[in-house]
N, C-alpha and C positions, 0 to 999 in steps of 0.2 A: 530474187528468189523465187521458185517456183513452190508452194507448199500445199501438202495435200493434207486431208486427214481420213481417220476410220470415220469417226462419231462426228457429225455439229454439235461446235458447242452450242450454247444455251443462247447466245445474244445471233449467232452465226442461223439456228435454228427460226427464232423470229423473224429475222430480214428473208428466212428459204420461204416462212409462212407466207411472206406476201406475194409468192410468185406461182401461188396456187389458183387465183382468179384467171392467171393470164395460161393455164394449162389445163383446162375444164376434160371432161371426159370425152372422148372421139365419139362421133354417131352412133357404135355399137357400144356405149356406156364403158368402153376401157379406161380406165385411169391415164391420165399424161404427166402425173404431179404424185410425186410417191415420197412419202414423210422420211425414208431413210437417204432421201437428196438427190432422188432420179427426176428427171424429165422426160418427154417424150417430142420431138420437135422435129419431124422427118428424120428422127434416128434418135437412139438413147444417149440421154447425158446423166453422166454421174458428175452432180457438181461439186461433189466432194472431193474431186482431182481438180488443181491446175490447168490440166490440159482440156477437159472438157469444159470447165467455166471460158477458158481464153476460146474455143472451136464457137462455143452459143454466143457468146461477144462477139466476137469478128462476125459470124452469121447477120447476127442482129443488125449493126453497123453496114454489113454489103445489103440489109433489107433496105435501112433505110437511105442509103445512097441510091437506090434503084429508085425507092420513091421521089424521091428530091428528081432525080435525072429527069423522068419519067413526065414528072409534073412540069418541069422545064422547059423540056421537050414541047409542049403540049402548049403551054403560056406562049410558046417562041411563036409556033405555028399563030394561035388565034391572034398576039397582039403585034408579031412582027419583030421585036426585040425583047429585051431582059428589065426593062426598065419598068419598076413598078411589081418582079416577082418579087422581092424581098417580105412583101405584105401579104401575099397570097395565102390562102388558107389553106391546108393539109390535108385536115378533116380527123377525126377520131380514128384511124386505123395508124398514123404516125402519132400521135401521141400516146397510142395503147404500146405501141413498139418503144419508143422513146421511155417511157414509163419502166417498162420491162427490162431496158438497158441500163437505166439509173439502176434497178434493184440488183440487177448481176453485177455491174459496179461495186455496190455496198455489201454483196454476200462477197466478193471476192477480195476487196480490202480487208474485210473480218477476219476470214480467213488466213489469209497474208499476211497481215499483222496486228489486229484486233485480238484475236485468240493468244497468241502469244502474250499482249500484255494484259488482259483479264483472267490468265492463268493463275 
């Protein structure tokens, strides 16, 4: 069941605050994170709506998938096989994307289920 909210609950707001570091102002100092539940990531996402949360989650999953695929391709060309690829270091960019994805999952779970229990 997809659930939207008009205003982020206290618990959802606490989770949403964790996203702020992942959405710093753009080069012209325009905010990419808005307290009402909006973020900018090559488009505007209203994280109070289930559809936008899912779109951003899907986008982050595709980004991670692309990073892994590209890394595997480079590794394969360099080493001739994928033996040992599982221990290859992906770097800070992957860590940041995974961290963002996990926060989005927490926010989605809180709005979808936690807000009902906490009310």
